[in-house]
PyMOL Python script that loads the backbone (N, CA, C, O; Angstrom):
from pymol import cmd

cmd.read_pdbstr("""\
ATOM      1  N   MET A   1     133.994  48.558 102.243  1.00  0.00           N
ATOM      2  CA  MET A   1     135.309  48.763 103.136  1.00  0.00           C
ATOM      3  C   MET A   1     135.229  49.304 104.200  1.00  0.00           C
ATOM      4  O   MET A   1     134.672  50.397 104.305  1.00  0.00           O
ATOM      5  N   LEU A   2     135.816  48.606 105.329  1.00  0.00           N
ATOM      6  CA  LEU A   2     136.243  49.265 106.452  1.00  0.00           C
ATOM      7  C   LEU A   2     136.780  50.465 106.648  1.00  0.00           C
ATOM      8  O   LEU A   2     137.874  50.474 106.083  1.00  0.00           O
ATOM      9  N   ASP A   3     136.505  51.734 107.295  1.00  0.00           N
ATOM     10  CA  ASP A   3     136.827  52.948 107.286  1.00  0.00           C
ATOM     11  C   ASP A   3     138.043  53.076 108.817  1.00  0.00           C
ATOM     12  O   ASP A   3     137.609  53.689 109.792  1.00  0.00           O
ATOM     13  N   LEU A   4     138.823  52.751 108.859  1.00  0.00           N
ATOM     14  CA  LEU A   4     139.543  52.734 110.476  1.00  0.00           C
ATOM     15  C   LEU A   4     139.164  54.036 111.142  1.00  0.00           C
ATOM     16  O   LEU A   4     138.490  54.094 112.171  1.00  0.00           O
ATOM     17  N   THR A   5     139.615  55.015 110.522  1.00  0.00           N
ATOM     18  CA  THR A   5     138.802  56.171 111.051  1.00  0.00           C
ATOM     19  C   THR A   5     137.831  56.354 111.721  1.00  0.00           C
ATOM     20  O   THR A   5     137.906  56.810 112.863  1.00  0.00           O
ATOM     21  N   LYS A   6     136.663  56.018 111.111  1.00  0.00           N
ATOM     22  CA  LYS A   6     135.333  56.271 111.211  1.00  0.00           C
ATOM     23  C   LYS A   6     135.105  55.182 112.149  1.00  0.00           C
ATOM     24  O   LYS A   6     134.122  55.283 112.882  1.00  0.00           O
ATOM     25  N   ILE A   7     136.020  53.932 112.266  1.00  0.00           N
ATOM     26  CA  ILE A   7     135.700  52.711 113.555  1.00  0.00           C
ATOM     27  C   ILE A   7     135.918  53.356 114.719  1.00  0.00           C
ATOM     28  O   ILE A   7     135.015  53.494 115.544  1.00  0.00           O
ATOM     29  N   GLN A   8     137.238  53.852 114.916  1.00  0.00           N
ATOM     30  CA  GLN A   8     137.952  54.316 115.797  1.00  0.00           C
ATOM     31  C   GLN A   8     137.062  55.552 116.349  1.00  0.00           C
ATOM     32  O   GLN A   8     136.780  55.405 117.538  1.00  0.00           O
ATOM     33  N   THR A   9     136.618  56.590 115.833  1.00  0.00           N
ATOM     34  CA  THR A   9     135.742  57.457 116.309  1.00  0.00           C
ATOM     35  C   THR A   9     134.301  57.021 116.865  1.00  0.00           C
ATOM     36  O   THR A   9     133.876  57.465 117.931  1.00  0.00           O
ATOM     37  N   LEU A  10     133.607  56.154 116.095  1.00  0.00           N
ATOM     38  CA  LEU A  10     132.578  55.428 116.935  1.00  0.00           C
ATOM     39  C   LEU A  10     133.095  54.776 118.239  1.00  0.00           C
ATOM     40  O   LEU A  10     132.303  54.616 119.167  1.00  0.00           O
ATOM     41  N   ALA A  11     134.258  54.429 118.341  1.00  0.00           N
ATOM     42  CA  ALA A  11     134.551  53.113 119.406  1.00  0.00           C
ATOM     43  C   ALA A  11     134.839  54.208 120.387  1.00  0.00           C
ATOM     44  O   ALA A  11     134.504  53.837 121.511  1.00  0.00           O
ATOM     45  N   ALA A  12     135.352  55.461 120.379  1.00  0.00           N
ATOM     46  CA  ALA A  12     135.498  56.390 121.362  1.00  0.00           C
ATOM     47  C   ALA A  12     134.354  57.064 121.572  1.00  0.00           C
ATOM     48  O   ALA A  12     134.178  57.218 122.780  1.00  0.00           O
ATOM     49  N   THR A  13     133.556  57.501 120.955  1.00  0.00           N
ATOM     50  CA  THR A  13     132.270  58.497 120.817  1.00  0.00           C
ATOM     51  C   THR A  13     131.330  57.945 121.106  1.00  0.00           C
ATOM     52  O   THR A  13     130.489  58.652 121.660  1.00  0.00           O
ATOM     53  N   ALA A  14     130.964  56.441 120.903  1.00  0.00           N
ATOM     54  CA  ALA A  14     129.193  56.064 120.842  1.00  0.00           C
ATOM     55  C   ALA A  14     129.319  54.921 122.180  1.00  0.00           C
ATOM     56  O   ALA A  14     130.409  54.442 122.495  1.00  0.00           O
ATOM     57  N   GLU A  15     128.330  54.658 122.730  1.00  0.00           N
ATOM     58  CA  GLU A  15     128.091  54.144 123.654  1.00  0.00           C
ATOM     59  C   GLU A  15     127.338  52.776 123.242  1.00  0.00           C
ATOM     60  O   GLU A  15     126.434  52.806 122.407  1.00  0.00           O
ATOM     61  N   PRO A  16     127.771  51.504 123.898  1.00  0.00           N
ATOM     62  CA  PRO A  16     127.450  50.047 123.112  1.00  0.00           C
ATOM     63  C   PRO A  16     125.618  50.351 122.747  1.00  0.00           C
ATOM     64  O   PRO A  16     125.105  49.835 121.754  1.00  0.00           O
ATOM     65  N   GLN A  17     124.934  51.109 123.564  1.00  0.00           N
ATOM     66  CA  GLN A  17     123.523  51.026 123.211  1.00  0.00           C
ATOM     67  C   GLN A  17     123.348  51.755 121.999  1.00  0.00           C
ATOM     68  O   GLN A  17     122.448  51.339 121.270  1.00  0.00           O
ATOM     69  N   GLU A  18     124.121  52.936 121.540  1.00  0.00           N
ATOM     70  CA  GLU A  18     123.784  53.578 120.317  1.00  0.00           C
ATOM     71  C   GLU A  18     124.213  52.506 119.354  1.00  0.00           C
ATOM     72  O   GLU A  18     123.415  52.254 118.451  1.00  0.00           O
ATOM     73  N   LEU A  19     125.663  51.640 119.408  1.00  0.00           N
ATOM     74  CA  LEU A  19     125.865  50.743 118.263  1.00  0.00           C
ATOM     75  C   LEU A  19     124.627  50.177 118.021  1.00  0.00           C
ATOM     76  O   LEU A  19     124.111  50.128 116.904  1.00  0.00           O
ATOM     77  N   PHE A  20     124.022  49.647 119.278  1.00  0.00           N
ATOM     78  CA  PHE A  20     122.898  48.418 118.888  1.00  0.00           C
ATOM     79  C   PHE A  20     121.827  49.534 118.065  1.00  0.00           C
ATOM     80  O   PHE A  20     121.646  49.160 116.906  1.00  0.00           O
ATOM     81  N   ALA A  21     121.301  50.439 118.309  1.00  0.00           N
ATOM     82  CA  ALA A  21     120.287  51.009 117.918  1.00  0.00           C
ATOM     83  C   ALA A  21     120.941  51.604 116.510  1.00  0.00           C
ATOM     84  O   ALA A  21     120.069  52.244 115.922  1.00  0.00           O
ATOM     85  N   VAL A  22     122.084  51.598 115.849  1.00  0.00           N
ATOM     86  CA  VAL A  22     122.449  51.683 114.644  1.00  0.00           C
ATOM     87  C   VAL A  22     122.247  50.566 113.803  1.00  0.00           C
ATOM     88  O   VAL A  22     121.794  50.648 112.661  1.00  0.00           O
ATOM     89  N   LEU A  23     122.675  49.244 114.521  1.00  0.00           N
ATOM     90  CA  LEU A  23     122.309  48.130 113.938  1.00  0.00           C
ATOM     91  C   LEU A  23     120.742  47.685 113.905  1.00  0.00           C
ATOM     92  O   LEU A  23     120.361  47.102 112.890  1.00  0.00           O
ATOM     93  N   LEU A  24     120.121  47.845 114.607  1.00  0.00           N
ATOM     94  CA  LEU A  24     118.685  47.935 114.919  1.00  0.00           C
ATOM     95  C   LEU A  24     118.002  48.795 113.642  1.00  0.00           C
ATOM     96  O   LEU A  24     117.201  48.193 112.928  1.00  0.00           O
ATOM     97  N   TRP A  25     118.302  50.128 113.370  1.00  0.00           N
ATOM     98  CA  TRP A  25     118.222  50.579 112.726  1.00  0.00           C
ATOM     99  C   TRP A  25     118.178  50.551 110.942  1.00  0.00           C
ATOM    100  O   TRP A  25     117.571  51.213 110.099  1.00  0.00           O
ATOM    101  N   GLN A  26     119.079  49.512 110.898  1.00  0.00           N
ATOM    102  CA  GLN A  26     119.631  49.131 109.517  1.00  0.00           C
ATOM    103  C   GLN A  26     118.680  47.919 109.098  1.00  0.00           C
ATOM    104  O   GLN A  26     118.459  47.580 107.935  1.00  0.00           O
ATOM    105  N   GLN A  27     118.067  47.221 110.447  1.00  0.00           N
ATOM    106  CA  GLN A  27     117.225  45.593 110.111  1.00  0.00           C
ATOM    107  C   GLN A  27     116.218  46.184 109.488  1.00  0.00           C
ATOM    108  O   GLN A  27     115.842  47.319 109.780  1.00  0.00           O
ATOM    109  N   ARG A  28     115.586  45.315 108.383  1.00  0.00           N
ATOM    110  CA  ARG A  28     114.072  45.688 107.609  1.00  0.00           C
ATOM    111  C   ARG A  28     114.173  44.098 107.065  1.00  0.00           C
ATOM    112  O   ARG A  28     115.069  43.761 106.290  1.00  0.00           O
ATOM    113  N   PHE A  29     113.201  43.205 107.534  1.00  0.00           N
ATOM    114  CA  PHE A  29     112.872  42.261 107.316  1.00  0.00           C
ATOM    115  C   PHE A  29     111.561  41.544 107.811  1.00  0.00           C
ATOM    116  O   PHE A  29     111.316  41.582 109.017  1.00  0.00           O
ATOM    117  N   ASN A  30     110.722  40.906 106.976  1.00  0.00           N
ATOM    118  CA  ASN A  30     109.472  39.958 107.661  1.00  0.00           C
ATOM    119  C   ASN A  30     108.642  41.588 108.205  1.00  0.00           C
ATOM    120  O   ASN A  30     108.288  42.511 107.472  1.00  0.00           O
ATOM    121  N   SER A  31     108.530  41.489 109.623  1.00  0.00           N
ATOM    122  CA  SER A  31     107.481  42.427 110.418  1.00  0.00           C
ATOM    123  C   SER A  31     108.398  43.348 110.792  1.00  0.00           C
ATOM    124  O   SER A  31     107.848  44.431 110.996  1.00  0.00           O
ATOM    125  N   CYS A  32     109.730  43.373 110.991  1.00  0.00           N
ATOM    126  CA  CYS A  32     110.851  44.334 111.451  1.00  0.00           C
ATOM    127  C   CYS A  32     111.226  45.503 110.698  1.00  0.00           C
ATOM    128  O   CYS A  32     111.905  45.533 109.672  1.00  0.00           O
ATOM    129  N   ASN A  33     110.683  46.505 111.356  1.00  0.00           N
ATOM    130  CA  ASN A  33     110.966  47.683 110.646  1.00  0.00           C
ATOM    131  C   ASN A  33     112.048  48.515 111.681  1.00  0.00           C
ATOM    132  O   ASN A  33     111.733  49.267 112.603  1.00  0.00           O
ATOM    133  N   GLY A  34     113.196  48.201 111.305  1.00  0.00           N
ATOM    134  CA  GLY A  34     114.141  48.887 112.572  1.00  0.00           C
ATOM    135  C   GLY A  34     114.116  50.235 112.654  1.00  0.00           C
ATOM    136  O   GLY A  34     114.082  50.535 113.847  1.00  0.00           O
ATOM    137  N   PRO A  35     114.117  51.569 111.692  1.00  0.00           N
ATOM    138  CA  PRO A  35     113.971  52.541 112.020  1.00  0.00           C
ATOM    139  C   PRO A  35     112.829  52.729 112.751  1.00  0.00           C
ATOM    140  O   PRO A  35     113.112  53.342 113.780  1.00  0.00           O
ATOM    141  N   ALA A  36     111.568  52.451 112.668  1.00  0.00           N
ATOM    142  CA  ALA A  36     110.289  52.650 113.467  1.00  0.00           C
ATOM    143  C   ALA A  36     110.628  52.115 114.644  1.00  0.00           C
ATOM    144  O   ALA A  36     110.025  52.594 115.605  1.00  0.00           O
ATOM    145  N   ILE A  37     111.329  51.355 114.849  1.00  0.00           N
ATOM    146  CA  ILE A  37     111.262  50.568 116.366  1.00  0.00           C
ATOM    147  C   ILE A  37     112.463  51.674 117.218  1.00  0.00           C
ATOM    148  O   ILE A  37     112.430  51.959 118.415  1.00  0.00           O
ATOM    149  N   VAL A  38     113.240  52.043 116.434  1.00  0.00           N
ATOM    150  CA  VAL A  38     114.261  53.210 117.365  1.00  0.00           C
ATOM    151  C   VAL A  38     113.624  54.414 117.287  1.00  0.00           C
ATOM    152  O   VAL A  38     113.928  55.196 118.188  1.00  0.00           O
ATOM    153  N   ARG A  39     112.708  54.861 116.357  1.00  0.00           N
ATOM    154  CA  ARG A  39     112.170  55.920 116.824  1.00  0.00           C
ATOM    155  C   ARG A  39     110.860  55.654 117.822  1.00  0.00           C
ATOM    156  O   ARG A  39     110.202  56.657 118.097  1.00  0.00           O
ATOM    157  N   ASP A  40     110.531  54.677 118.254  1.00  0.00           N
ATOM    158  CA  ASP A  40     109.566  54.114 119.302  1.00  0.00           C
ATOM    159  C   ASP A  40     110.479  54.157 120.471  1.00  0.00           C
ATOM    160  O   ASP A  40     109.912  54.417 121.533  1.00  0.00           O
ATOM    161  N   LEU A  41     111.354  54.024 120.508  1.00  0.00           N
ATOM    162  CA  LEU A  41     112.123  53.573 121.428  1.00  0.00           C
ATOM    163  C   LEU A  41     112.787  55.121 122.169  1.00  0.00           C
ATOM    164  O   LEU A  41     113.011  55.424 123.341  1.00  0.00           O
ATOM    165  N   VAL A  42     112.979  55.963 120.705  1.00  0.00           N
ATOM    166  CA  VAL A  42     113.369  57.310 121.640  1.00  0.00           C
ATOM    167  C   VAL A  42     112.524  58.109 122.153  1.00  0.00           C
ATOM    168  O   VAL A  42     112.744  58.785 123.158  1.00  0.00           O
ATOM    169  N   HIS A  43     111.185  58.099 121.326  1.00  0.00           N
ATOM    170  CA  HIS A  43     109.932  58.892 122.021  1.00  0.00           C
ATOM    171  C   HIS A  43     109.588  58.201 123.045  1.00  0.00           C
ATOM    172  O   HIS A  43     109.055  58.874 123.927  1.00  0.00           O
ATOM    173  N   GLN A  44     109.708  56.999 123.274  1.00  0.00           N
ATOM    174  CA  GLN A  44     108.795  56.482 124.542  1.00  0.00           C
ATOM    175  C   GLN A  44     110.273  56.219 125.767  1.00  0.00           C
ATOM    176  O   GLN A  44     110.136  55.354 126.632  1.00  0.00           O
ATOM    177  N   SER A  45     111.516  56.992 125.703  1.00  0.00           N
ATOM    178  CA  SER A  45     112.247  56.466 126.716  1.00  0.00           C
ATOM    179  C   SER A  45     112.258  56.787 128.386  1.00  0.00           C
ATOM    180  O   SER A  45     113.187  56.627 129.178  1.00  0.00           O
ATOM    181  N   HIS A  46     110.962  57.272 128.614  1.00  0.00           N
ATOM    182  CA  HIS A  46     110.473  57.079 129.628  1.00  0.00           C
ATOM    183  C   HIS A  46     110.026  55.715 130.364  1.00  0.00           C
ATOM    184  O   HIS A  46     109.964  55.513 131.576  1.00  0.00           O
ATOM    185  N   LEU A  47     109.736  54.851 129.322  1.00  0.00           N
ATOM    186  CA  LEU A  47     109.572  53.625 129.522  1.00  0.00           C
ATOM    187  C   LEU A  47     110.774  52.742 129.845  1.00  0.00           C
ATOM    188  O   LEU A  47     110.634  51.826 130.655  1.00  0.00           O
ATOM    189  N   TRP A  48     111.760  52.933 129.348  1.00  0.00           N
ATOM    190  CA  TRP A  48     112.737  51.827 129.518  1.00  0.00           C
ATOM    191  C   TRP A  48     114.218  52.601 130.445  1.00  0.00           C
ATOM    192  O   TRP A  48     114.075  53.805 130.658  1.00  0.00           O
ATOM    193  N   LYS A  49     115.348  52.060 130.884  1.00  0.00           N
ATOM    194  CA  LYS A  49     116.248  52.269 130.911  1.00  0.00           C
ATOM    195  C   LYS A  49     117.539  51.981 130.210  1.00  0.00           C
ATOM    196  O   LYS A  49     118.521  52.684 130.453  1.00  0.00           O
ATOM    197  N   SER A  50     117.608  50.851 129.233  1.00  0.00           N
ATOM    198  CA  SER A  50     118.107  50.234 128.547  1.00  0.00           C
ATOM    199  C   SER A  50     117.527  49.442 127.579  1.00  0.00           C
ATOM    200  O   SER A  50     116.469  48.985 128.010  1.00  0.00           O
ATOM    201  N   PHE A  51     117.845  48.974 126.098  1.00  0.00           N
ATOM    202  CA  PHE A  51     117.233  48.317 125.676  1.00  0.00           C
ATOM    203  C   PHE A  51     118.661  47.521 125.142  1.00  0.00           C
ATOM    204  O   PHE A  51     119.733  48.121 125.062  1.00  0.00           O
ATOM    205  N   LEU A  52     118.466  45.821 124.729  1.00  0.00           N
ATOM    206  CA  LEU A  52     119.370  45.265 123.892  1.00  0.00           C
ATOM    207  C   LEU A  52     118.699  43.986 123.212  1.00  0.00           C
ATOM    208  O   LEU A  52     118.201  43.036 123.816  1.00  0.00           O
ATOM    209  N   VAL A  53     118.787  44.158 121.834  1.00  0.00           N
ATOM    210  CA  VAL A  53     117.811  43.274 120.861  1.00  0.00           C
ATOM    211  C   VAL A  53     118.661  41.956 120.781  1.00  0.00           C
ATOM    212  O   VAL A  53     119.756  41.871 120.225  1.00  0.00           O
ATOM    213  N   SER A  54     118.091  41.088 121.327  1.00  0.00           N
ATOM    214  CA  SER A  54     118.569  39.492 121.211  1.00  0.00           C
ATOM    215  C   SER A  54     117.702  38.565 121.733  1.00  0.00           C
ATOM    216  O   SER A  54     116.773  38.727 122.524  1.00  0.00           O
ATOM    217  N   ARG A  55     118.124  37.557 121.189  1.00  0.00           N
ATOM    218  CA  ARG A  55     116.912  36.162 121.524  1.00  0.00           C
ATOM    219  C   ARG A  55     116.256  36.172 122.846  1.00  0.00           C
ATOM    220  O   ARG A  55     116.969  36.731 123.679  1.00  0.00           O
ATOM    221  N   PRO A  56     115.346  35.823 123.227  1.00  0.00           N
ATOM    222  CA  PRO A  56     114.726  36.005 124.307  1.00  0.00           C
ATOM    223  C   PRO A  56     115.458  35.401 125.265  1.00  0.00           C
ATOM    224  O   PRO A  56     116.137  34.426 124.941  1.00  0.00           O
ATOM    225  N   VAL A  57     115.457  35.939 126.825  1.00  0.00           N
ATOM    226  CA  VAL A  57     116.296  35.518 127.763  1.00  0.00           C
ATOM    227  C   VAL A  57     115.774  34.507 128.773  1.00  0.00           C
ATOM    228  O   VAL A  57     116.397  33.717 129.483  1.00  0.00           O
ATOM    229  N   TYR A  58     114.248  34.772 128.635  1.00  0.00           N
ATOM    230  CA  TYR A  58     113.228  34.436 129.517  1.00  0.00           C
ATOM    231  C   TYR A  58     112.570  33.064 129.104  1.00  0.00           C
ATOM    232  O   TYR A  58     112.005  32.312 129.899  1.00  0.00           O
ATOM    233  N   GLY A  59     112.741  32.811 127.569  1.00  0.00           N
ATOM    234  CA  GLY A  59     112.242  31.878 127.390  1.00  0.00           C
ATOM    235  C   GLY A  59     112.893  30.350 127.815  1.00  0.00           C
ATOM    236  O   GLY A  59     113.889  30.307 128.538  1.00  0.00           O
ATOM    237  N   PRO A  60     112.318  29.243 127.361  1.00  0.00           N
ATOM    238  CA  PRO A  60     112.526  27.867 127.866  1.00  0.00           C
ATOM    239  C   PRO A  60     114.417  27.945 127.555  1.00  0.00           C
ATOM    240  O   PRO A  60     115.002  28.347 126.550  1.00  0.00           O
ATOM    241  N   ASP A  61     114.975  27.398 128.832  1.00  0.00           N
ATOM    242  CA  ASP A  61     116.393  27.436 128.321  1.00  0.00           C
ATOM    243  C   ASP A  61     117.027  25.731 129.170  1.00  0.00           C
ATOM    244  O   ASP A  61     117.603  25.440 130.218  1.00  0.00           O
ATOM    245  N   LEU A  62     116.596  25.131 128.207  1.00  0.00           N
ATOM    246  CA  LEU A  62     116.887  23.618 128.728  1.00  0.00           C
ATOM    247  C   LEU A  62     118.601  23.327 129.011  1.00  0.00           C
ATOM    248  O   LEU A  62     119.036  22.603 129.906  1.00  0.00           O
ATOM    249  N   ASP A  63     119.278  23.952 128.186  1.00  0.00           N
ATOM    250  CA  ASP A  63     120.722  23.526 128.373  1.00  0.00           C
ATOM    251  C   ASP A  63     121.105  25.008 129.171  1.00  0.00           C
ATOM    252  O   ASP A  63     122.331  25.097 129.243  1.00  0.00           O
ATOM    253  N   GLY A  64     120.594  25.887 129.630  1.00  0.00           N
ATOM    254  CA  GLY A  64     121.622  27.148 130.744  1.00  0.00           C
ATOM    255  C   GLY A  64     121.991  28.028 129.696  1.00  0.00           C
ATOM    256  O   GLY A  64     121.993  29.217 130.015  1.00  0.00           O
ATOM    257  N   ARG A  65     122.253  27.800 128.714  1.00  0.00           N
ATOM    258  CA  ARG A  65     123.269  28.949 127.876  1.00  0.00           C
ATOM    259  C   ARG A  65     122.421  30.041 127.693  1.00  0.00           C
ATOM    260  O   ARG A  65     123.072  31.082 127.772  1.00  0.00           O
ATOM    261  N   GLY A  66     121.049  30.263 127.447  1.00  0.00           N
ATOM    262  CA  GLY A  66     120.193  31.565 126.992  1.00  0.00           C
ATOM    263  C   GLY A  66     120.902  32.617 127.803  1.00  0.00           C
ATOM    264  O   GLY A  66     121.532  33.478 127.191  1.00  0.00           O
ATOM    265  N   PHE A  67     120.860  32.637 129.261  1.00  0.00           N
ATOM    266  CA  PHE A  67     121.059  33.998 129.889  1.00  0.00           C
ATOM    267  C   PHE A  67     122.425  34.153 129.882  1.00  0.00           C
ATOM    268  O   PHE A  67     122.999  35.236 129.994  1.00  0.00           O
ATOM    269  N   LEU A  68     123.192  32.591 129.693  1.00  0.00           N
ATOM    270  CA  LEU A  68     124.486  32.975 129.491  1.00  0.00           C
ATOM    271  C   LEU A  68     125.197  33.833 128.666  1.00  0.00           C
ATOM    272  O   LEU A  68     126.077  34.654 128.926  1.00  0.00           O
ATOM    273  N   GLY A  69     124.646  33.489 127.581  1.00  0.00           N
ATOM    274  CA  GLY A  69     125.113  33.875 126.010  1.00  0.00           C
ATOM    275  C   GLY A  69     124.706  35.538 126.171  1.00  0.00           C
ATOM    276  O   GLY A  69     125.368  36.344 125.516  1.00  0.00           O
ATOM    277  N   VAL A  70     123.750  35.964 126.940  1.00  0.00           N
ATOM    278  CA  VAL A  70     123.315  37.545 127.079  1.00  0.00           C
ATOM    279  C   VAL A  70     124.576  37.930 127.897  1.00  0.00           C
ATOM    280  O   VAL A  70     125.484  38.638 127.461  1.00  0.00           O
ATOM    281  N   MET A  71     124.530  37.470 128.932  1.00  0.00           N
ATOM    282  CA  MET A  71     126.030  38.125 129.998  1.00  0.00           C
ATOM    283  C   MET A  71     127.182  37.944 129.616  1.00  0.00           C
ATOM    284  O   MET A  71     128.024  38.794 129.907  1.00  0.00           O
ATOM    285  N   ASP A  72     127.530  36.861 128.903  1.00  0.00           N
ATOM    286  CA  ASP A  72     128.544  36.880 128.066  1.00  0.00           C
ATOM    287  C   ASP A  72     128.965  38.285 126.980  1.00  0.00           C
ATOM    288  O   ASP A  72     130.074  38.811 126.874  1.00  0.00           O
ATOM    289  N   LEU A  73     127.756  38.636 126.294  1.00  0.00           N
ATOM    290  CA  LEU A  73     127.952  39.591 125.479  1.00  0.00           C
ATOM    291  C   LEU A  73     128.200  40.955 126.168  1.00  0.00           C
ATOM    292  O   LEU A  73     128.935  41.844 125.737  1.00  0.00           O
ATOM    293  N   LEU A  74     127.414  40.981 127.394  1.00  0.00           N
ATOM    294  CA  LEU A  74     127.446  42.240 128.160  1.00  0.00           C
ATOM    295  C   LEU A  74     128.433  42.463 128.735  1.00  0.00           C
ATOM    296  O   LEU A  74     128.790  43.612 128.994  1.00  0.00           O
ATOM    297  N   ILE A  75     129.322  41.045 129.178  1.00  0.00           N
ATOM    298  CA  ILE A  75     130.702  41.282 129.647  1.00  0.00           C
ATOM    299  C   ILE A  75     131.579  41.835 128.687  1.00  0.00           C
ATOM    300  O   ILE A  75     132.397  42.707 128.977  1.00  0.00           O
ATOM    301  N   ILE A  76     131.407  41.246 127.276  1.00  0.00           N
ATOM    302  CA  ILE A  76     132.351  41.670 126.172  1.00  0.00           C
ATOM    303  C   ILE A  76     132.165  43.176 126.462  1.00  0.00           C
ATOM    304  O   ILE A  76     133.001  43.827 127.089  1.00  0.00           O
ATOM    305  N   LEU A  77     130.665  43.848 125.816  1.00  0.00           N
ATOM    306  CA  LEU A  77     130.806  45.084 125.784  1.00  0.00           C
ATOM    307  C   LEU A  77     131.062  46.219 126.893  1.00  0.00           C
ATOM    308  O   LEU A  77     131.375  47.399 126.740  1.00  0.00           O
ATOM    309  N   SER A  78     130.890  45.671 127.752  1.00  0.00           N
ATOM    310  CA  SER A  78     131.510  46.527 129.132  1.00  0.00           C
ATOM    311  C   SER A  78     133.164  46.532 129.248  1.00  0.00           C
ATOM    312  O   SER A  78     133.730  47.487 129.780  1.00  0.00           O
ATOM    313  N   ALA A  79     133.844  45.496 128.761  1.00  0.00           N
ATOM    314  CA  ALA A  79     135.210  45.272 128.846  1.00  0.00           C
ATOM    315  C   ALA A  79     135.713  46.186 127.471  1.00  0.00           C
ATOM    316  O   ALA A  79     136.856  46.598 127.667  1.00  0.00           O
ATOM    317  N   GLN A  80     135.293  46.513 126.444  1.00  0.00           N
ATOM    318  CA  GLN A  80     135.537  46.859 125.157  1.00  0.00           C
ATOM    319  C   GLN A  80     135.421  48.499 125.866  1.00  0.00           C
ATOM    320  O   GLN A  80     136.313  49.344 125.792  1.00  0.00           O
ATOM    321  N   ARG A  81     134.136  48.669 126.529  1.00  0.00           N
ATOM    322  CA  ARG A  81     133.850  50.434 126.461  1.00  0.00           C
ATOM    323  C   ARG A  81     135.372  50.786 127.350  1.00  0.00           C
ATOM    324  O   ARG A  81     136.190  51.631 126.985  1.00  0.00           O
ATOM    325  N   SER A  82     135.503  49.891 128.612  1.00  0.00           N
ATOM    326  CA  SER A  82     136.568  50.490 129.405  1.00  0.00           C
ATOM    327  C   SER A  82     137.752  50.517 128.641  1.00  0.00           C
ATOM    328  O   SER A  82     138.485  51.321 129.217  1.00  0.00           O
ATOM    329  N   THR A  83     138.281  50.103 127.729  1.00  0.00           N
ATOM    330  CA  THR A  83     139.901  50.088 127.053  1.00  0.00           C
ATOM    331  C   THR A  83     140.045  51.272 126.360  1.00  0.00           C
ATOM    332  O   THR A  83     141.102  51.524 125.781  1.00  0.00           O
TER     333      THR A  83
END
""", "prot")
cmd.dss("prot")
cmd.show_as("cartoon", "prot")
cmd.util.cbc("prot")
cmd.orient("prot")
C-alpha cells in the first residue's frame, strides 16, 4: 500500500540519485546483486560523480531514441526536483 506521508517525505528530502540507489538496492536477479552494487558505488565514490542505471546509451542506436530516452528521463527528474 502506498503511504502518502512517506512519499512526500522522500520527495522533499531525497535526491534523484538516492532514489535510483534505493531501486537498485532492491534488485536481485541473475548476476545482479543490488545491495553489493550500491555498496561498491558508495565505497568507490571517488571514481564517479553520479550514476544512473539504465539501458546502454552508447550502444547501437539505429532509430536514434536510445540517448533521447535517457535525456527525457533526466529532464523529467530535474523538473520534478525543482517543484
